[in-house]
N, C-alpha and C positions, 0 to 999 in steps of 0.2 A: 545355879551358879556353876560354872565350869572352871577348872584349873588347866590352863593352856600354856604349853611351852612353845616358844617361837625361836627358830634359828634361821638366819638369813645373812646375806652379805651386808655389812653395816655401812659400806661406803656409798658414795653417790651413785644412783642408778634406780631404775624403775622398780626392780624386785625388792630392794631394801626399803625404798620409800613406801611401797604398798604394804609390806610386812609390818612396818612400824606403825603406819596409820591404822591398819587393821587392829593391831594390839592395843593402841591407844583408845580406839572406839569401843572395843570389847570391854576394856577396863571401865570406861564411862558407863557401860550398860550393866556393870556389877560383877563381871567375871574377873578372876585373878589371872594375870598374864605374867609369864616369866620369860624374859629375853635371855638367850644363852649365846654369847658371841665373844669374839676376841677383842672387841671394842664397842663402845656405846653406839648404836645406830645414829646416823647423822640427824635424823628427825626426832630422836628421843631426847629432846633438850628439856632441862628442868625436872621438877618433881611431878610425878603422876601417881595419884592414889590408885592402889591395887595393881601397880606395875613394879616388878622386881627385876633388876638386872644382875645376871650371874656372869662374872668375868671368866673367860677361858684363858688359862696359861698354857702355852705350847712349849713343852720341854725341848731342850737341845742337848744332845749328847754327841761326843766325837764319833760314835759309831754310826750315827744318822747323817747321811749327806744332806738330806732335806728334812726339816721338822715334820713330825708325824701329825699334821693338823687333823686329819680325818679321825684317827684313833683317839686323839685327845678330846675332840669334840664329842664323839660317841660316848666316851667314858663320862664326860662332864654332863651330857644330857641324861644318862642313866642315873648319875649321882643326884642331880636336881629332881628327876622324876620320882625317885624313892623318897627323898627328904620332903618334897613339897606335895607328894601324892598327886602328881599330874594325871589328868584324864587323857590328854591328847598332846602329842608333839606335832607341831605344824612346821614342816620343812619347806622353805621357799627356795626354789632353784634345785633342780634334780640332783646335780652333781656339785659338791659331795654331800649336801645336807640331807637328802633323802636317804642315802646309804648310811649316814651317821645315825639318823633316826631309826632306821631298820635295825642296826646293831644294838642300839639302846633298847629297842622294843624286845629283842631277844633276851636281854638281861633283866627286864622289868615286866613282871606278869601284868596283864590287862592294860598295858599302855597301848593306845591307838596311834597310828601314824597317818597323818594327812600330808600329801605332797601337792604343792601348787607349782605348775609349770609356767614359766614366765616368758620363754622365747628362745634366746640364744642357748639356754641349757639343752634345748632340743635341736634347733636348727644348725647350731655351730658346734658346741662342745660335745653334746651327746651323739651327734652325727659323725664325729671323728671316730675312726675305727678303734683307737685306743680306749675310748670310753663307751663305745656302743653297747657291748654286752652288759656292762654294769648299770648303764642308764636304763636299758630295757628291763633289767631285773628290778631296779628300784621302783619303777612305775608299777610293775606287776605285783610287787610284794607289799606295796602300800595298802592300808585299809581303805583309803579314799584318795582320789586324785581329782584335782581341778585344773582347768586351763583358763587363761585370761581372755581368750577369744575363741570363736568357732573355728577360725582359720588355724590357730595353733593346735586345737584338738584334732582337726583333720590332718595336719602335718604330722602329728604324733602317731596317729593310726597308720599313716602311709609310710613314714620312715622306719618305725619299729615293729610294724605288723602287730599292734596291740589289739587284744580281743576284749579286754575289760572295759567297763564303763568309765568315761571321763566326763565330769560335769563342768560345763562352762559357767564360770562366775567372773563377770567382768571386773576390771579395775574400776576404781571409784574416786570421787572427789567430794570434799565437804563444801557444798555450794553456799553454805552460810559464811564460810571463810574465803573461799575462792570466788571473788566477785570484783568487778571493776571499782576502783576507788580513785578519788581525786588525788593527784600527786604533783602539784605544781613545783614543789621543792625539788623533786627528782628531775623534772624537766629543766629546771634552772641549773641544778648541779651538773647535769650532763651536757648542758648547752644545746638542747634539742631544738629550741626555737619552734618554728612552724614546719619543720621538716617532717615528712612521713617517716614513721619509725617501724622498721622491720626487726624481728627478733628470731633468734635460734637458740634453743636450749638443749644440750645433750652432754654426754660424756666424751665426745670428740673421738670416738673410735672409728676405724675405717668404714664400718657398716653404716655410719651416719652420713658419709659422703660430705665431709666438711668443706672440701674444696669446691664442691658443687654449689654450696651455699654462697660462697664468694663469687663464683662465676654468675650465678643468678642475680646476685645483688649488683654486679657490674652492669648487666643489661638493664636493670631497673633504674639505677642511678643515672644512666645516660638520658632517661626520659623524665624522671621526677626527682626533685630535690629531696634526698632521703638519707637516713642513717641506719646502720645495722648494728644491733646489740647482740654480741656473741656471749652467751652465758654458759659456763662449763669449762672443762679442762680435759686434757688427755693427749694421746700420742700424736694426733693430727693437728694440734694447735699451731705448732711452729710452721707447718706447711701453709696453713691458712693465713697466718700473720705475714709471711713472706709474700704470698699472692696478693693480699690486700694492699701491702706497701708497694708492690710492683705496679698495681693498677691505680695507685693513689686514691683509694676509696676511703670514705668516712666510716670506718668499722671500729667499734669499741669492744675490746676483749675485756670482759669484766670478771672472768674467773668463776669459780663455783659460788653459788649463792644459796644459802639455806632457805631463804624466803624469796620466791620469784614473783609473788603477787604485785609488788610495786612496779616491777619492770613490765609485766604483762599489762598492767593498768595504763601504761603510756604507749603501748604498742598498737599499731594499726594492722599488722599482719604477722603471722608466724610462718616461717619457712621450714619444711620438714621433708627434705628430698632423700630420705634414707633408702638404703638398699633393701632393708628388711625392718619391719616393725610388727611385732606380734600383737600389740595393742596400740601403743602410741599414747602413753600417759600424758606427755607434755601437750599433745593436741587437745586432750580433754581439759587440762588445766587452762589452756588458752581459751577454749570455748566457754568455760565457766566465767571467764573475765571478758566476755564479749569480743574476743579476737578471732577473726576468720583465719582459716588455715589453708595453705596450699601445700599439699603433701603428695607423697608417692602412692601410687595405686598398688600397694603390696600388703600382704599379711592381714592384720586386723584393722588397718586404717579405714577401709571401706565400711567397717562395722561402726566406726566412730564418726567419720566425716561423710555427710551426705552430699555428693557432688552437685554443685550448683545451688545448694541451700545454705550451708554454713561454711563453705569453702570449695576448693576444687581438688580433684585427684588427677595426677599426671603420671605417665609412665616413667620409670626410673631412668635417670640420665638424660631426659629430654629437656635440656637447659632452655632452649628457645621457647618451648611451650610453658615451662615454669615461669619464664619472664612475662609472657603474654597474659597468663592467668593472673599473675600478681599485679600487673599494670591495670588489668580490668577492674580489680578491686580497689586499688589505690587511687585510681583516677575518677572514681565514682563514689562520692561520699554516701549517697543513698543506698547503693548496693552494699558498701562496706558495713554500714550501720545495720541494715536488714540482716546480713549474714551473721553479724555479731549477736543480734537478738535471737536469731534462729539457733545459733550455737549454744547460747546460754539456756534456752528453753530445752534443748536436747540434753544438755548436761544434767539439768534438774530432773527431767522426766525419766531418763534412762540410766543414769550413772551416779545418782546421788548416793552419798555415803549410807544414809539410813536404809535405803532399799537393798543395797548390796550386802551390808553387814547382816541383815536379816537372813539373806540367802546363805551366808557362811554359818550362822548359828544353826539354821535348819539342817545344813549339811553335817555339822558336828554331831547333832543329836541323832541323825540317821546312822552315822558311823558307830556311835556308842551303843545303839540298839542292835548293831550287827546286821 
């Protein structure tokens, strides 16, 4: 049994979701997991045996123009590590969590630091000259480092000229939970009828190219009677809403949803035209629910989506080709069903929770052995 501390961004997003699901599954396997955050992670709902949540209070003083989040978190990690006798602190997202873990490690003898790189912490935040030196330091100072895709590992080596080993441990999904379910009630409530249902799920940041989703759907809806479900929220939502209204499209903005399985279960196709995806967790969740994906040929998506088997990969920004590939799936029920089956099989064989959690456990034991 290990005593593991986890710190992550608790809001909606792939890194927080994976950190939380990792902690929940480790607890189910008998380990003791301590989440250290400023709020409860959005997927950590209800009571979980062998999981403890430690709240982080961030002090504010007139002297500080900005609250000292990093120092407060480092101090809190160290406090919890001593009190609970933690073996490992697992930091998700390099900045600032890895640095916070490193400071705690300096204060607590024998505490090991594992850092998981999730994507934009490397390609966007860490690549900014303001954070470049400290991100590089955090990676090199960690006892163990993992990346969620081979593509992200290669980007990290290239951007930061890292010499140390980085182990690829993919994101995962619980395929016993993520599976297609009958949901006639949702179909009725949303008034979907016999329309083809397209879906997009993200945090609506510019990197997700939300207006591209609307433009693609515009081309599809001209050919096929269809509806688009937009799940998520963020800075790009208002632009997308205005564009959908301008084109008079049947687009439903449903906000953030803690449970996306019911929506994936009524979907015929997932659109993911992102500018960058270090893994593409939502693509994996869709695949587990027998939903084909048309996504961008970037980052880790080609490691998840096999072009022509469980979806299609298209160059970023090629709206016309996105439309063509989407129509090819939506207009051929046999192809759509076959791709859905292929996607489900790939999710189960390559990215199932039980397989990936075992890899994390083995990695922890390796780090503890030095």
